C-alpha positions in Angstrom: 97.1 73.4 218.8 99.4 70.4 218.6 101.7 72.2 216.2 105.3 71.5 215.2 107.9 74.0 214.7 110.0 76.4 216.8 108.8 78.4 219.7 108.1 81.7 218.1 105.6 84.6 218.0 103.0 82.3 216.6 104.5 78.9 217.1 103.9 79.3 220.8 100.3 78.2 220.3 101.8 74.7 220.0 99.4 72.3 221.7 96.7 74.9 222.3 93.9 73.7 220.0 94.3 70.1 221.2 94.3 71.3 224.8 91.3 73.4 224.2 89.5 70.4 222.7 90.1 68.3 225.7 89.5 71.1 228.2 86.5 72.9 226.9 83.8 70.6 225.3 81.6 70.6 228.4 81.4 74.3 228.6 81.2 74.8 224.8 78.6 72.1 224.2 76.1 73.7 226.6 76.3 77.1 225.0 73.7 76.5 222.3 71.2 73.6 222.0 71.6 71.4 219.0 68.9 69.5 217.1 67.1 66.8 219.1 68.5 64.0 217.0 72.1 65.2 217.7 74.8 66.1 215.2 74.7 64.9 211.7 76.9 61.9 210.9 80.1 62.5 209.0 79.7 62.2 205.3 82.2 61.9 202.4 81.3 65.3 201.0 81.0 66.2 197.3 82.3 64.1 194.4 86.0 64.7 194.0 86.6 65.3 197.7 90.4 65.1 198.2 91.8 62.2 200.1 93.5 64.6 202.6 90.2 66.1 203.6 89.8 65.4 207.4 87.0 63.9 209.3 86.1 65.4 212.7 85.0 63.5 215.8 82.1 65.9 216.4 80.4 64.4 213.3 80.2 67.7 211.4 80.5 67.4 207.6 83.8 68.7 206.2 84.1 70.0 202.7 87.6 70.6 201.2 89.2 72.0 198.1 92.0 74.1 196.6 92.4 77.3 194.7 95.3 78.3 192.4 96.7 81.7 193.3 99.4 83.9 191.7 102.7 83.2 193.5 103.5 86.9 193.3 100.9 89.4 192.2 101.8 91.1 188.9 104.5 88.4 188.2 102.8 85.8 186.0 106.3 84.5 185.1 106.7 83.2 188.7 103.7 80.9 188.3 101.0 80.0 190.8 100.7 78.3 194.1 97.9 76.0 195.2 96.2 76.9 198.5 94.0 74.3 200.2 91.1 74.7 202.6 88.6 72.8 204.7 85.1 74.0 205.8 83.7 72.4 208.9 80.0 72.7 208.4 77.4 73.7 211.0 75.1 71.0 212.5 71.7 72.7 212.6 69.2 72.8 209.8 69.1 75.8 207.5 71.9 78.1 206.3 74.8 79.0 208.5 74.5 82.1 210.6 78.1 83.0 209.7 81.5 81.7 208.8 84.5 81.9 211.2 87.9 81.9 209.6 90.6 80.6 212.1 94.3 81.1 211.8 96.5 79.4 214.5 99.6 81.5 214.1 103.1 81.1 212.9 103.8 82.6 210.5 103.5 79.2 208.8 101.3 77.1 211.0 98.7 75.0 209.1 95.2 74.4 210.6 93.6 71.8 208.4 95.2 68.8 210.1 93.8 70.2 213.3 90.3 70.3 212.1 89.0 67.8 214.6 90.6 69.7 217.5 89.1 73.0 216.3 85.7 71.3 215.9 85.9 70.1 219.5 87.0 73.4 220.8 84.4 75.4 218.9 81.7 72.8 219.2 79.1 75.3 220.4 79.7 77.7 217.6 79.5 74.9 215.1 75.8 74.5 215.9 75.0 77.4 213.6 78.4 78.7 212.2 80.7 77.1 209.7 84.5 77.2 210.5 86.9 77.8 207.7 90.4 76.5 207.9 93.0 77.6 205.2 96.5 76.3 205.1 98.6 79.3 204.3 100.7 79.0 201.1 103.7 76.9 201.6 102.3 74.9 204.6 100.2 71.8 205.3 98.2 70.7 202.3 99.0 73.9 200.4 101.8 73.8 197.9 105.3 73.9 199.4 108.0 76.4 198.5 110.9 75.2 200.7 114.3 76.9 201.1 116.3 74.2 202.9 116.2 75.8 206.4 115.0 73.3 209.0 113.5 74.2 212.4 116.1 72.1 214.0 119.1 73.8 212.4 117.6 77.3 213.0 116.8 76.7 216.7 120.2 75.2 217.6 122.1 77.8 215.6 124.0 80.7 217.2 122.7 84.1 216.3 125.3 84.5 213.6 124.3 81.1 212.2 120.6 82.1 212.3 121.3 85.3 210.4 123.4 83.4 207.8 120.6 80.7 207.5 117.9 83.4 206.9 120.0 85.1 204.2 120.6 81.7 202.5 116.9 80.9 202.7 116.1 84.2 200.9 118.7 83.5 198.2 117.5 80.0 197.7 113.9 81.1 197.3 114.9 83.7 194.7 112.2 86.0 193.4 109.5 83.6 194.8 110.6 84.8 198.2 108.2 87.7 197.6 105.3 85.1 197.5 105.5 84.8 201.2 103.7 87.9 202.6 100.8 88.4 205.0 99.0 90.4 202.3 99.2 87.4 199.9 97.9 85.1 202.6 95.1 87.5 203.3 94.1 87.6 199.6 94.3 83.8 199.5 91.8 83.7 202.3 89.5 86.0 200.5 89.7 83.9 197.3 88.7 80.9 199.4 85.9 82.9 201.0 84.5 83.6 197.5 85.0 80.0 196.4 83.0 78.6 199.4 80.3 81.3 199.0 80.6 83.0 202.4 79.4 86.6 202.1 81.4 87.7 205.2 83.9 86.3 207.6 84.3 86.5 211.4 88.1 86.6 211.7 89.5 84.6 214.6 93.3 85.0 214.9 95.6 83.4 217.4 99.2 84.8 217.9 100.5 85.6 214.3 96.9 85.2 213.3 96.3 88.5 215.2 98.7 90.1 212.6 97.2 88.4 209.6 93.5 89.2 210.4 93.9 93.0 210.6 95.8 92.8 207.3 92.8 90.9 205.8 90.4 93.4 207.3 92.4 96.3 205.8 92.4 94.7 202.3 88.8 93.4 202.3 86.9 95.5 204.9 83.5 94.9 203.3 83.9 91.1 204.0 84.5 91.4 207.7 81.6 90.7 210.2 83.6 90.8 213.4 87.1 90.1 214.7 88.5 88.1 217.7 92.3 88.3 218.4 93.9 86.2 221.1 97.6 86.6 222.1 97.7 89.7 220.1 100.3 92.3 218.9 99.7 95.3 216.6 100.9 95.8 213.1 103.1 98.7 214.4 104.8 96.6 217.1 108.1 97.6 218.7 110.9 96.1 216.4 113.1 95.8 219.5 110.5 93.8 221.4 110.9 95.9 224.6 107.4 95.1 225.9 108.3 91.4 225.9 111.6 92.0 227.7 109.8 93.9 230.4 106.9 91.4 230.6 109.4 88.6 231.6 110.1 90.4 234.9 106.3 91.1 235.4 105.4 87.5 234.9 108.1 86.3 237.3 106.8 88.7 240.0 103.2 87.7 239.4 103.7 83.9 239.7 105.7 84.4 242.8 103.7 87.1 244.5 100.3 85.5 243.9 101.0 82.7 246.4 101.0 79.9 244.0 102.8 76.6 244.3 103.2 74.6 247.5 102.7 77.8 249.5 99.2 77.9 248.2 96.8 80.9 248.2 96.9 82.7 251.5 100.0 80.9 252.7 103.7 81.6 252.3 104.5 82.3 248.6 106.5 79.8 246.7 109.1 82.4 245.8 110.0 86.1 246.0 109.2 88.0 242.8 111.9 90.6 243.3 114.5 88.0 243.9 113.5 86.0 240.9 114.0 89.0 238.7 117.4 89.7 240.3 118.4 86.1 239.7 117.3 86.4 236.1 119.6 89.4 235.7 122.5 87.6 237.3 122.0 84.5 235.1 121.8 86.7 232.0 125.0 88.5 232.9 126.9 85.2 233.6 125.7 83.6 230.3 126.8 86.7 228.4 130.4 85.9 229.1 130.2 82.2 230.0 127.6 80.3 227.9 126.6 76.7 228.8 127.1 73.9 226.4 124.0 71.6 226.7 123.6 68.3 224.9 120.0 67.7 223.9 118.5 64.3 222.9 115.9 64.9 220.3 112.5 63.2 220.4 113.0 62.3 216.7 116.1 60.3 217.6 119.6 60.4 216.3 122.7 61.7 218.1 122.3 64.4 220.7 122.7 68.0 219.4 124.9 70.4 221.3 123.3 73.8 222.1 125.3 76.9 223.0 123.1 78.3 225.7 123.7 82.1 225.8 122.0 85.1 227.2 120.0 85.2 223.9 118.9 81.6 224.3 117.9 82.4 227.9 115.8 85.4 226.6 114.1 83.1 224.1 113.4 80.5 226.9 112.1 83.2 229.3 109.8 85.2 227.0 108.7 82.9 224.2 108.9 79.3 225.5 107.9 80.2 229.1 104.7 81.8 227.9 103.4 78.5 226.4 100.7 76.5 228.0 100.6 78.6 231.2 97.3 78.3 232.9 96.0 75.4 230.8 96.0 73.3 234.0 96.9 75.5 237.1 98.2 72.5 239.0 100.5 71.2 236.1 104.2 71.9 235.9 105.2 74.6 233.4 108.4 76.1 232.3 107.4 79.5 233.8 106.5 77.9 237.1 109.9 76.1 237.3 111.9 79.1 236.2 112.3 81.0 239.6 113.7 77.8 241.2 116.0 77.1 238.3 117.4 80.7 238.3 117.9 80.5 242.1 119.9 77.3 241.8 122.0 78.6 238.9 122.9 81.7 240.8 124.0 79.5 243.7 126.2 77.4 241.5 123.9 74.5 240.5 123.0 74.6 236.8 121.2 71.3 236.8 117.6 72.6 237.0 118.2 75.2 234.3 119.9 72.6 232.0 116.9 70.3 232.4 114.5 73.1 231.3 116.7 73.8 228.3 116.8 70.1 227.3 113.1 69.7 227.6 112.4 72.7 225.5 114.7 71.9 222.6 114.1 68.2 222.4 111.0 68.7 220.1 113.0 70.4 217.3 111.9 69.1 213.9 113.1 69.0 210.3 110.2 71.1 209.1 111.2 73.7 206.5 111.0 77.3 207.8 110.6 79.2 204.6 106.9 80.2 205.3 108.1 81.5 208.7 111.3 83.4 208.0 110.1 84.8 204.6 107.0 86.4 206.1 109.0 87.7 209.0 111.6 89.3 206.8 109.2 90.6 204.2 106.6 92.0 206.5 107.8 92.6 210.1 108.9 96.1 211.2 112.6 96.6 211.5 114.8 99.6 212.4 116.2 99.7 208.8 114.8 99.9 205.3 114.5 96.5 203.6 116.0 98.1 200.5 119.1 99.4 202.3 122.4 97.6 201.9 123.6 95.4 204.7 126.1 97.8 206.1 123.5 100.5 206.3 121.1 98.1 208.0 123.7 97.3 210.6 124.3 101.0 211.3 120.6 101.7 211.7 120.2 98.7 214.0 123.1 99.8 216.1 121.7 103.3 216.3 118.3 102.0 217.5 120.0 100.0 220.3 122.1 103.0 221.3 119.0 105.2 221.5 117.1 102.7 223.7 116.3 104.0 227.2 118.5 102.3 229.9 116.6 99.5 231.6 114.1 99.2 228.8 115.1 95.5 228.3 114.3 94.5 231.8 116.8 92.1 233.3 118.6 91.6 230.0 121.2 93.6 228.1 119.9 95.0 224.8 122.2 93.0 222.7 121.6 89.8 224.7 117.8 90.0 224.7 117.6 90.8 221.0 119.5 87.6 220.2 116.5 85.8 221.6 113.6 86.5 219.2 113.5 84.1 216.3 111.4 86.6 214.5 113.1 89.9 215.4 116.2 91.7 216.4 118.8 91.5 213.7 117.8 88.1 212.3 116.8 89.6 208.9 119.9 91.7 208.4 121.1 89.6 205.5 117.7 89.0 203.8 118.4 89.7 200.1 117.2 93.1 198.9 116.4 91.8 195.5 114.1 89.1 196.9 112.2 91.3 199.3 108.5 91.9 198.7 107.9 95.1 196.6 105.9 96.8 199.4 106.2 96.3 203.1 103.0 95.9 205.2 101.5 99.3 206.1 101.7 99.9 209.9 98.4 102.0 210.2 96.0 100.9 207.5 92.3 101.9 207.5 90.3 99.2 209.3 86.6 98.5 209.2 84.4 99.7 212.1 83.2 96.2 213.3 83.0 94.6 216.7 86.5 93.5 217.9 87.5 91.5 220.9 91.1 91.2 222.0 92.2 88.9 224.8 95.6 88.5 226.4 97.1 86.5 229.2 98.7 88.5 232.0 101.5 86.0 232.3 102.3 86.2 228.6 105.6 87.8 227.8 105.5 86.7 224.1 102.5 88.9 223.3 102.1 90.8 226.6 99.1 92.9 227.7 100.9 96.1 226.4 100.9 94.7 222.9 97.3 93.4 223.2 96.1 96.9 224.2 97.8 98.4 221.2 96.2 95.7 218.9 92.8 96.7 220.2 93.5 100.4 219.6 93.9 99.7 215.9 90.1 99.4 215.7 87.5 102.0 216.4 85.1 99.6 218.3 87.1 97.1 220.4 87.1 95.5 223.8 90.4 94.4 225.5 90.4 91.7 228.2 93.4 90.7 230.2 93.0 87.2 231.6 94.6 86.5 234.9 97.0 83.7 235.5 97.3 82.5 231.9 100.0 82.8 229.2 100.0 82.9 225.4 96.6 82.3 223.9 94.2 82.4 226.9 91.8 79.9 225.3 94.0 77.3 227.0 92.3 77.7 230.4 90.5 74.5 231.4 87.6 76.5 232.8 86.3 77.4 229.3 86.1 81.0 230.4 87.7 82.6 227.3 86.1 80.3 224.7 82.7 80.9 226.3 83.3 84.7 226.0 84.5 84.5 222.4 81.6 82.3 221.4 79.1 84.7 222.9 81.0 87.6 221.3 80.9 86.1 217.8 77.2 85.5 218.1 76.1 88.8 219.7 78.9 91.3 219.4 79.1 91.4 223.2 81.1 89.5 225.8 78.5 89.5 228.6 79.7 88.8 232.1 83.5 88.8 232.0 84.1 88.1 235.7 85.7 84.8 235.0 88.8 86.4 233.5 89.8 87.7 237.0 88.9 84.5 238.9 91.3 81.9 237.4 93.6 80.4 240.0 97.4 80.9 240.1 99.7 78.5 238.5 101.8 75.9 240.3 105.3 77.2 241.1 108.3 75.1 242.2 109.1 76.4 245.7 112.4 78.4 246.2 113.8 77.6 249.6 116.2 79.8 251.5 
């Protein structure tokens, strides 16, 4: 989805929509016939159409607008926030069969500027469905509420600096920090639904969108037609992220043991999975006491930034960043495919390959304000402590949770080292101000509507691994879970069109049909590890 921002639970979908658009139009376009005279030409839309309203290359009409919403429900003194939306209209004659609301993740990613990419990726569905794109409050074309914390400063900061920056962001936002909640975003979406006249929505969530859409479904159950969740995790996810820590090792074993890379299928594997996991543990142990200082030249220019590459930064690289774009093109180089070789060389005394991976990952850091990200994380996400507890009590509860963790439950990492990796978890919200916390935290097990639900997950994804996807599916009474072989975060990336074809069919019929393609995708390319 050609997104900016840090690699995070939702930011990992970066580039996905754009890649889907280039990879999938042939498959998508043949799914449903269009009118004989082709798609309608793009039109300007109604009088008063805002100048930011996008055009889409598929030619579908796009209607745009905004709604003013309470910043914090029940607090008129805190004012309102303007929320903007775009509706990509269906091509065929007659009313739309349905409306699909898409959220690309984050928290804090904005979909409107990606309208053309979404239109390409969902071209088949746009024959008879409208696609609704709403920029969450504080993002994109919706009104901003910044706190002065940039993506760049957050990503390059040590864990202590990240905690301090998050606490400062909460203080700078003041009482309006409570405006940034998933519940508020869900209610904004419903207000837009009412404005555009859609009786019900099909909810299509990617990454953080798989958290947002169940919240919407719990608050507006009568307005939900069906749900698709891709790269999913449940509302009651593990606050210590242990499934992700374990999935890093599983992903390394799978890419090695499936005979990818120059070994090729049926030939000598490119690497040994067990050794790759052992090398990861050795690398994590060394970085725990002897971090690397890495100078990174940013794409945006300026002087190089120095990064203290610790065990926590390695964890972030291995489970968040390495899950991105895996399987989009099986022959293309990926961070995950290069990781076994880089770990092998590091253990043998050559840090060059690992340093190159680090520099490539961090060079895209931006000046984008992270208030919509950290505020939702600290207001909503599950933690081992009460958000109303004082800081010292929070620290004690967090320490107790770590001490109670089963030995080995963090895979190749130490508990403390791994939990310095998540930009949306661990202890990052320890200092979030009690007085600026949302009045109520998101319920973990709300009542959800009994509608058709499809959850898809990549079996190389350590960011939202299969274990989390299965739990996300279990939240609903009627659901189908599919694990897609040889892909990472957000399986729609596959160039075969396998997953997008399944989700399109599911949205239309409530059924996936033949799912054999999810087991047939080829292994990814892996840099060979030589003895």
